[in-house]
C-alpha positions, 0 to 999 in steps of 0.5 A, a space after each residue: 500500500 505504502 512504500 518508501 525506498 531511500 526517500 530523502 527530502 531537502 527544502 529549498 535554501 535549507 542546509 540539511 535534509 529534513 528527511 534522509 534515506 527513509 525506508 518503509 513498507 506499510 501494508 493494507 489495513 496497518 496502523 502506523 504511528 510516527 513520533 518524534 520531537 520537533 524538527 524530527 522530520 515527521 511533518 515533512 513525511 506527512 507532506 510527502 505522503 499527501 502530495 503537498 511536498 514538493 509543490 506547496 512546500 518546495 524542495 528536492 526529493 530523491 529516492 522513491 515513494 509510492 502510495 496506492 501505486 502512485 507517487 504523491 510527490 509527482 501527482 500533487 495533493 488534489 490527485 492524491 486525495 482520490 485515495 488519501 485523506 489528510 487531517 492537518 494539525 490546524 482544523 481551521 486550515 481545513 474547514 471551508 463550509 459554513 455549517 457542520 453538515 455542509 463541511 462533511 457533505 462537500 467532498 462526498 458531493 464531489 465524489 458523486 454520492 447520492 443524497 441518501 448516502 451522504 445523509 447517512 454518512 454525515 449522521 453516522 460520522 457525527 455520532 462517532 465523534 460525539 457531534 450528533 445534533 450539530 448538523 446545522 451548527 455554524 462551523 465558526 462557532 465551534 470550539 477548537 476541540 469541536 473543529 478537530 472532531 468535525 475534521 475527523 468526522 469528515 475524514 471518516 465519512 469518506 471511508 478512505 483507502 489511506 488516512 494520514 493524520 498530522 497531530 490530529 489530537 493537538 486540540 483535544 483533551 486526553 479523553 478526546 485524544 484517546 477517542 480519536 485513536 480508537 476511531 482510527 482503529 475502528 475505521 481500520 477494522 471496518 473498512 480496511 483503511 491504512 492509517 498513519 498517525 503523527 502524534 506526540 503521545 507515546 502512550 497512545 501509540 503504544 496502546 493502539 498502533 501496530 507499528 511505531 516509527 521514531 524519527 530523529 533529525 530526519 532519520 529512523 531512530 527506532 522502528 518496531 511493534 509497541 512491545 519492541 519500542 517499550 524496551 527502549 525508554 532511555 532512548 526515547 527520553 534521549 530523543 526528547 520524547 515524554 516516556 509514560 510514567 508507568 514505563 519509566 517506573 518499571 524501567 527504574 525498578 528493572 535497573 535495580 533488579 526488582 522486576 524481571 523480564 521485558 518491560 510492559 507495553 501498556 499501563 495494564 501490563 505495568 500494573 500486572 507487573 507491579 501488583 506483586 511488589 505492592 502485595 509484598 510491601 503490604 504484607 511486610 
């Protein structure tokens, strides 16, 4: 579905590469999270995948890139949008309609869907993001979090082959951010969508992703399943990422030989590991 072979990109007039020699192969229905600190290259990767670079964000591409059999850097954003739906970090830059229902319907009309199908998709997608009853609400009156939910609803309604999300949880509270990840996971299950989410939350990536790619200064610093990524908390911290407290605690205890085996990949696993230690302390 998505293949990158020695992909590099340098913005015009920049001294260094924003991305350097990236190799990546993502299959249909896979959920991949891209994480990294500021200037790690994750947004540049997003721009290349959705075709906004190098046309809107000018620069030089080398290597090869294929999304659903086509090269977005050659086709551009509009043509790439036939298969790829993008969610940007700033919802105001994406919302173009006066009302919530019109915003969701806009792309569906362009694709030639009939009125009944558009109405059904609009109703269903708004329910999924918690905006039922907002159909006639003016988009300009929505809060930042509501706008982010609207953008997500519009994406879900399209049932895309590929969904790209760049910091799509930035305007959401912790509960809303987790709901966003859960919605993407559900979309993958229902439609076989391939999803790439760029986000700052290691914890949510560990909980929901099939695979995590950690970027650092344009290069892949770490790649693997959540179970593999969770074994490297020191490296994650050294790259400027916030390690979940439960993982940091388990790593500290492991360094003191107080727990054995692999580090946990979720809070639930961490609690199961820590439970015997808590019990020992209570009986001491």
